[in-house]
C-alpha positions as CSV (number, residue, x, y, z in Angstrom):
1,M,-185.1,-35.8,-321.2
2,M,-181.3,-36.3,-322.1
3,I,-178.7,-34.1,-320.0
4,L,-175.5,-34.0,-321.6
5,A,-173.2,-32.9,-318.7
6,N,-169.3,-31.8,-318.4
7,A,-169.0,-30.9,-322.1
8,T,-167.2,-28.3,-324.0
9,V,-170.2,-27.0,-326.2
10,A,-169.8,-25.1,-329.7
11,T,-173.1,-23.8,-330.2
12,M,-172.3,-22.3,-333.6
13,Q,-173.6,-19.1,-332.9
14,G,-171.2,-15.8,-333.6
15,G,-168.6,-18.2,-334.3
16,Y,-167.6,-21.1,-332.5
17,G,-170.0,-19.8,-329.4
18,L,-167.8,-22.2,-327.0
19,I,-169.3,-23.1,-323.5
20,P,-166.7,-24.5,-321.1
21,E,-167.9,-26.9,-318.8
22,G,-171.0,-27.0,-320.6
23,C,-174.4,-28.8,-320.7
24,V,-177.2,-29.5,-323.5
25,V,-180.6,-30.4,-322.2
26,T,-182.5,-32.3,-324.9
27,E,-186.4,-33.4,-324.7
28,G,-187.9,-35.5,-327.2
29,E,-186.7,-33.9,-330.3
30,T,-186.0,-30.8,-329.4
31,I,-183.1,-28.8,-327.7
32,R,-184.7,-27.4,-324.1
33,W,-181.5,-25.8,-322.8
34,V,-178.0,-25.3,-323.3
35,G,-175.2,-23.1,-320.9
36,R,-172.5,-23.7,-318.5
37,M,-173.1,-26.7,-315.9
38,A,-173.2,-24.3,-312.9
39,D,-176.2,-22.5,-314.4
40,L,-178.4,-25.7,-315.0
41,P,-181.8,-24.5,-313.7
42,P,-183.2,-27.0,-311.1
43,E,-186.0,-27.7,-313.2
44,F,-183.9,-30.3,-315.4
45,D,-183.4,-33.0,-313.1
46,G,-182.7,-36.0,-314.2
47,P,-179.7,-38.6,-315.0
48,R,-176.4,-36.8,-316.3
49,Q,-174.5,-38.6,-319.1
50,D,-171.0,-37.1,-318.2
51,L,-169.2,-36.6,-321.5
52,E,-165.9,-35.9,-319.7
53,G,-164.9,-32.7,-321.4
54,R,-165.9,-34.2,-324.9
55,L,-166.6,-31.3,-327.7
56,V,-170.3,-31.0,-328.4
57,T,-171.5,-29.6,-331.9
58,P,-174.8,-29.3,-333.8
59,A,-174.8,-32.3,-335.8
60,L,-173.1,-31.8,-339.5
61,I,-174.8,-30.9,-342.4
62,D,-174.0,-32.1,-345.8
63,C,-175.9,-29.4,-348.1
64,H,-174.7,-30.4,-351.6
65,T,-174.6,-34.0,-353.0
66,H,-175.3,-36.4,-355.5
67,V,-174.8,-39.5,-353.6
68,V,-177.7,-41.5,-355.4
69,F,-176.1,-42.7,-358.9
70,G,-175.5,-46.1,-360.6
71,G,-171.8,-47.6,-361.5
72,N,-169.0,-45.6,-360.8
73,R,-166.1,-43.4,-363.4
74,A,-162.9,-44.8,-362.1
75,A,-161.8,-45.4,-365.7
76,E,-162.4,-41.4,-366.2
77,F,-160.3,-40.7,-363.5
78,E,-157.3,-42.1,-364.9
79,M,-158.2,-40.4,-368.0
80,R,-157.9,-37.2,-366.3
81,L,-154.9,-38.2,-364.6
82,K,-153.3,-39.1,-368.2
83,G,-154.0,-35.5,-369.4
84,A,-157.8,-35.4,-370.3
85,S,-159.9,-32.2,-369.0
86,Y,-163.1,-32.4,-367.5
87,A,-165.0,-30.8,-370.6
88,E,-163.0,-32.9,-372.8
89,V,-164.1,-35.9,-370.8
90,A,-167.7,-34.9,-371.0
91,R,-167.3,-34.1,-375.0
92,A,-166.1,-37.6,-375.8
93,G,-169.2,-38.8,-374.1
94,G,-167.8,-39.6,-370.5
95,G,-168.5,-37.8,-367.4
96,I,-172.2,-36.8,-366.4
97,V,-173.6,-38.8,-369.4
98,S,-171.6,-42.1,-368.5
99,T,-173.6,-41.9,-365.3
100,V,-176.8,-41.4,-366.7
101,S,-176.5,-44.6,-368.7
102,A,-175.8,-46.6,-365.5
103,T,-178.3,-44.8,-363.4
104,R,-181.2,-45.7,-366.1
105,A,-180.3,-49.2,-366.3
106,A,-180.4,-49.5,-362.6
107,S,-183.7,-50.3,-360.4
108,E,-184.7,-48.5,-357.7
109,A,-183.6,-51.4,-355.3
110,E,-180.3,-51.4,-356.7
111,L,-179.6,-47.5,-356.7
112,L,-180.8,-47.6,-353.1
113,A,-178.3,-50.7,-352.2
114,Q,-175.7,-48.6,-353.7
115,A,-176.4,-45.2,-352.0
116,L,-176.8,-47.0,-348.6
117,P,-173.0,-47.5,-347.7
118,R,-172.1,-44.1,-349.0
119,I,-174.9,-42.6,-346.7
120,D,-173.5,-45.0,-343.5
121,A,-170.1,-43.6,-344.3
122,M,-171.5,-39.7,-344.1
123,L,-173.3,-40.8,-341.0
124,A,-170.4,-42.2,-339.4
125,E,-168.8,-38.8,-339.5
126,G,-171.8,-36.7,-337.2
127,I,-174.0,-35.8,-339.8
128,A,-177.9,-35.5,-339.6
129,S,-179.0,-34.0,-342.6
130,I,-178.2,-34.7,-346.5
131,E,-179.2,-33.0,-349.4
132,I,-179.3,-35.3,-352.5
133,K,-179.7,-34.2,-356.0
134,S,-181.5,-35.7,-359.1
135,G,-179.7,-35.3,-362.4
136,Y,-178.2,-38.8,-363.6
137,G,-181.6,-39.5,-365.1
138,L,-181.9,-36.9,-367.8
139,D,-185.5,-38.5,-368.8
140,I,-188.3,-38.3,-366.7
141,E,-188.8,-41.8,-365.6
142,T,-185.1,-42.0,-364.2
143,E,-185.2,-38.4,-362.7
144,L,-188.3,-39.5,-360.6
145,K,-186.5,-42.8,-359.6
146,M,-183.6,-41.1,-358.1
147,L,-185.8,-39.0,-356.3
148,R,-187.9,-41.8,-354.9
149,V,-184.4,-43.7,-353.9
150,A,-183.8,-40.3,-352.2
151,R,-186.7,-40.3,-350.1
152,R,-186.5,-44.0,-349.1
153,I,-183.0,-43.5,-347.6
154,G,-184.4,-41.1,-345.2
155,Q,-186.9,-43.9,-344.3
156,E,-184.1,-46.4,-344.3
157,R,-181.6,-44.5,-342.2
158,R,-182.0,-42.3,-339.3
159,V,-181.2,-38.9,-341.4
160,R,-183.3,-36.0,-343.0
161,I,-183.0,-35.9,-346.3
162,L,-184.0,-32.8,-348.4
163,T,-184.0,-33.3,-352.3
164,S,-183.0,-31.2,-355.1
165,F,-184.4,-31.8,-358.7
166,L,-181.4,-31.0,-360.9
167,G,-182.9,-32.1,-364.2
168,A,-180.8,-29.2,-365.9
169,H,-177.8,-31.0,-365.0
170,A,-176.8,-32.3,-368.6
171,V,-178.0,-32.4,-372.1
172,P,-178.2,-36.3,-373.1
173,A,-177.2,-38.0,-376.1
174,E,-180.5,-37.9,-377.7
175,Y,-180.9,-34.1,-377.2
176,K,-177.2,-33.4,-378.2
177,D,-177.3,-29.8,-379.7
178,R,-180.9,-29.4,-379.2
179,A,-181.0,-28.2,-375.4
180,D,-183.8,-26.2,-375.5
181,A,-185.8,-29.0,-376.6
182,Y,-184.7,-30.9,-373.5
183,I,-185.7,-28.2,-371.3
184,A,-189.2,-28.1,-372.8
185,E,-189.6,-31.6,-373.4
186,V,-188.0,-33.5,-370.4
187,A,-186.8,-31.3,-367.8
188,L,-189.8,-29.1,-367.2
189,P,-192.3,-32.0,-367.1
190,A,-190.2,-34.0,-365.0
191,L,-189.9,-31.3,-362.7
192,R,-193.9,-30.9,-362.5
193,A,-194.3,-34.7,-362.2
194,A,-191.7,-34.7,-359.3
195,H,-193.5,-31.7,-357.7
196,A,-196.9,-33.4,-358.1
197,E,-195.3,-36.5,-356.2
198,G,-194.2,-34.9,-353.5
199,L,-190.5,-35.6,-354.3
200,V,-188.9,-32.1,-354.7
201,D,-187.6,-29.7,-351.7
202,A,-185.6,-27.4,-354.4
203,V,-184.6,-27.1,-357.7
204,D,-181.2,-26.8,-359.1
205,G,-179.2,-26.4,-362.2
206,F,-175.5,-26.5,-363.9
207,C,-175.0,-23.1,-365.6
208,E,-171.8,-23.8,-367.7
209,G,-170.6,-24.0,-371.1
210,I,-170.7,-27.9,-371.2
211,A,-174.7,-28.0,-369.9
212,F,-176.9,-25.2,-369.8
213,A,-176.8,-21.3,-371.0
214,P,-178.2,-18.7,-368.2
215,S,-181.6,-18.4,-370.3
216,Q,-182.1,-21.8,-369.9
217,I,-181.7,-22.0,-366.2
218,A,-183.9,-18.6,-366.0
219,E,-186.8,-20.8,-367.6
220,V,-186.1,-23.6,-365.1
221,F,-186.4,-21.2,-362.1
222,G,-189.4,-19.9,-363.6
223,E,-191.1,-22.9,-363.4
224,A,-189.7,-23.3,-359.9
225,H,-191.3,-20.2,-358.8
226,R,-194.4,-21.2,-360.2
227,L,-194.3,-24.1,-358.2
228,G,-193.1,-22.6,-355.1
229,L,-190.0,-24.1,-354.8
230,P,-186.7,-22.2,-353.9
231,V,-183.7,-22.6,-356.1
232,K,-179.9,-23.2,-356.0
233,L,-177.2,-23.3,-358.8
234,H,-174.1,-24.9,-359.8
235,A,-172.3,-21.8,-360.9
236,E,-168.8,-20.5,-362.0
237,Q,-167.1,-24.0,-362.0
238,L,-165.7,-23.8,-365.1
239,S,-166.1,-20.6,-366.6
240,N,-168.0,-17.5,-365.8
241,L,-171.3,-17.2,-367.4
242,G,-172.8,-14.8,-364.8
243,G,-174.5,-18.1,-363.2
244,A,-174.0,-16.8,-359.4
245,A,-175.6,-13.2,-360.4
246,L,-178.6,-15.3,-362.1
247,A,-179.0,-17.0,-358.7
248,A,-179.1,-14.3,-356.9
249,R,-181.5,-12.4,-358.9
250,H,-184.1,-15.4,-358.4
251,G,-183.6,-15.4,-354.6
252,A,-181.4,-18.9,-354.9
253,L,-180.6,-20.3,-351.3
254,S,-177.2,-20.9,-352.7
255,A,-174.8,-21.0,-355.5
256,D,-172.5,-23.5,-355.5
257,H,-168.6,-24.0,-356.6
258,L,-167.9,-20.7,-357.7
259,E,-164.1,-21.1,-358.8
260,Y,-164.6,-18.7,-361.6
261,L,-167.1,-16.2,-359.5
262,D,-166.2,-12.5,-360.1
263,D,-166.7,-9.3,-358.1
264,L,-170.5,-8.7,-359.6
265,G,-171.4,-12.0,-358.8
266,V,-170.1,-11.8,-355.2
267,E,-171.9,-8.3,-355.0
268,A,-175.1,-9.9,-356.2
269,M,-175.1,-12.9,-353.6
270,A,-174.3,-10.8,-350.6
271,A,-177.1,-8.3,-351.6
272,A,-179.7,-11.4,-352.1
273,G,-178.5,-13.3,-349.2
274,T,-177.3,-16.5,-351.3
275,V,-175.1,-18.9,-349.7
276,A,-171.7,-19.5,-351.1
277,V,-171.2,-23.3,-351.1
278,I,-167.6,-24.2,-351.4
279,L,-166.8,-27.8,-352.8
280,P,-163.2,-28.6,-352.5
281,G,-163.6,-32.0,-353.5
282,A,-164.3,-31.1,-356.9
283,Y,-161.7,-28.7,-357.0
284,F,-159.2,-31.4,-355.8
285,T,-160.2,-34.1,-358.0
286,L,-160.4,-32.1,-361.1
287,R,-157.1,-30.3,-360.2
288,E,-158.4,-26.8,-361.0
289,P,-156.0,-24.0,-361.3
290,Q,-158.5,-21.4,-359.9
291,A,-159.7,-21.4,-356.4
292,P,-163.0,-19.6,-355.4
293,P,-162.5,-15.8,-354.3
294,I,-163.1,-16.6,-350.7
295,A,-161.3,-13.4,-349.7
296,A,-164.0,-11.3,-351.6
297,L,-166.5,-13.5,-350.5
298,R,-165.8,-12.9,-346.8
299,A,-164.9,-9.3,-347.2
300,H,-168.6,-8.6,-348.5
301,G,-169.8,-11.1,-345.8
302,V,-171.4,-13.7,-348.1
303,P,-172.0,-17.0,-346.0
304,M,-169.9,-19.9,-346.9
305,A,-171.2,-23.5,-346.7
306,V,-169.2,-26.4,-347.3
307,A,-170.1,-30.0,-348.7
308,T,-168.7,-33.1,-350.0
309,D,-170.1,-32.7,-353.7
310,C,-170.2,-36.8,-353.0
311,N,-170.7,-37.6,-356.9
312,P,-169.1,-40.5,-359.2
313,G,-167.2,-38.1,-361.3
314,S,-165.8,-35.1,-359.5
315,S,-165.7,-35.8,-356.0
316,P,-166.0,-39.3,-355.0
317,M,-166.0,-38.3,-351.3
318,T,-168.3,-39.2,-348.5
319,S,-166.2,-37.4,-345.9
320,L,-167.4,-33.9,-344.8
321,C,-164.3,-33.8,-342.4
322,L,-162.1,-34.0,-345.2
323,A,-164.1,-31.4,-346.6
324,M,-163.6,-29.0,-343.7
325,N,-159.7,-29.8,-344.0
326,M,-159.5,-29.3,-347.7
327,A,-161.1,-26.1,-347.4
328,C,-158.9,-24.7,-344.9
329,T,-155.6,-26.2,-346.6
330,L,-156.9,-25.4,-350.3
331,F,-159.0,-22.5,-350.0
332,R,-157.5,-21.0,-346.4
333,L,-161.1,-20.9,-344.7
334,T,-160.5,-21.0,-341.0
335,P,-161.6,-23.9,-338.7
336,E,-164.5,-21.9,-337.3
337,E,-165.5,-20.6,-340.8
338,A,-165.3,-24.4,-342.0
339,L,-167.5,-25.5,-338.8
340,L,-169.7,-22.9,-339.5
341,G,-169.7,-24.1,-343.3
342,A,-170.7,-27.6,-342.3
343,T,-173.2,-26.3,-339.8
344,A,-175.0,-23.0,-339.2
345,H,-174.3,-21.8,-343.0
346,A,-175.2,-25.5,-344.6
347,A,-178.3,-25.1,-342.9
348,R,-178.8,-21.8,-344.3
349,A,-177.9,-23.1,-347.6
350,L,-180.8,-25.7,-347.5
351,G,-183.3,-23.2,-346.3
352,L,-183.2,-25.0,-342.8
353,G,-184.5,-22.9,-339.5
354,D,-184.6,-25.6,-337.1
355,A,-180.6,-26.8,-337.2
356,G,-177.4,-26.0,-337.7
357,T,-176.6,-24.2,-334.2
358,I,-177.4,-25.5,-330.5
359,A,-180.0,-23.2,-329.0
360,P,-183.5,-23.9,-327.6
361,G,-186.4,-24.7,-329.7
362,L,-184.1,-26.0,-332.1
363,R,-184.1,-29.9,-333.2
364,A,-181.7,-32.0,-331.1
365,D,-179.5,-32.9,-333.8
366,L,-176.0,-33.0,-332.2
367,A,-172.6,-34.7,-332.5
368,V,-170.4,-35.6,-329.6
369,W,-166.7,-36.2,-330.5
370,E,-163.5,-37.2,-329.2
371,A,-162.1,-33.7,-329.6
372,R,-161.4,-30.8,-326.9
373,H,-161.6,-27.8,-329.3
374,P,-163.6,-27.6,-332.6
375,A,-160.2,-26.8,-334.5
376,E,-159.6,-30.4,-334.3
377,L,-162.6,-31.3,-336.8
378,S,-160.8,-29.6,-339.8
379,Y,-157.2,-30.2,-338.6
380,R,-157.2,-34.0,-338.6
381,I,-156.7,-36.0,-341.9
382,G,-158.7,-39.4,-343.0
383,A,-159.9,-39.5,-339.2
384,T,-163.2,-39.5,-337.7
385,P,-163.3,-38.8,-334.2
386,L,-167.1,-38.8,-333.5
387,H,-168.3,-40.4,-330.1
388,A,-171.9,-40.4,-330.7
389,R,-174.5,-39.0,-333.1
390,I,-177.9,-37.6,-331.6
391,F,-180.5,-37.5,-334.1
392,G,-184.0,-36.2,-333.0
393,G,-182.9,-36.1,-329.4
394,S,-182.0,-40.0,-329.8
395,L,-178.7,-41.4,-329.5
396,V,-177.9,-43.3,-332.6
């Protein structure tokens, strides 16, 4: 049993859910009790760790990453600064396709070795759960390789990994102008093979003019449903193809990016309970002119998650705390909304019912911060005030 005493506890239930002079009791991998120190039941008797007023929150959750990939795209970063748009870089053979070549050429051991430092940086910010997508293979062998590496990360580090199959991420060079054939001959067979190997927790896609049309995404989602897998979608990042509404019709866990989301898409997401995953790192890196419709999402009660979108091209960022700050400064989320976005709403975006808040019966995944109020986590820029990370009831 672990008794975390004399803490400021943010349960993230009904907002911050602050408990001053609070206490959290864990046993094994589970939270047993949370409340004010003065109300601690006598049955929880044991050594206490005096946190001296430090802030305790649920461990953070990064619900949208592409953290497994080969190489980097620093040269394309320079191209964009000289005036090339993301779409222009992609049409010139760069973008996602350039990462595909590096990822195909790397072995599983090489991909793991490149990914682990990024993972370590994330864990140093109090993260306990990370979603990792495939999508830089675009052939059956490499898509499976990426997902195997993602599973290996969960064995190499004290972190929960959830995988998303993103075979419908881009059309590879060998299938140029034959997107339908790519879906039929690569994406769907790869999805079936990955599912048979136990490598997939959810299915994602990129619905965009430089990627796949709604009808093609619907075909992938149909196969996901046949396999019993939940779906999510990169939608309305660069234009509005109605991807968010499509995702909502398919009961998607989340629709992500959403810079060009319209009112119909917002209403569809609200009706379906689909989470909006806000990705300010990509917006910042690509210098997008249009921000997601935060006010409309808020007005319709759509839960908003926040994630790093860690990837080699449009968001080479591993800091979820920085993403929270960007969500506040660039999109005008409140610090409370940002922290909910990295805890309770991020858990919902991944279909996790046992994480994201502090309550009896949930997983004892916690973060202890050198802070006194949760707003500090979004307020600081480039600082990581983590004091300790608790994963499954164990101090890491």
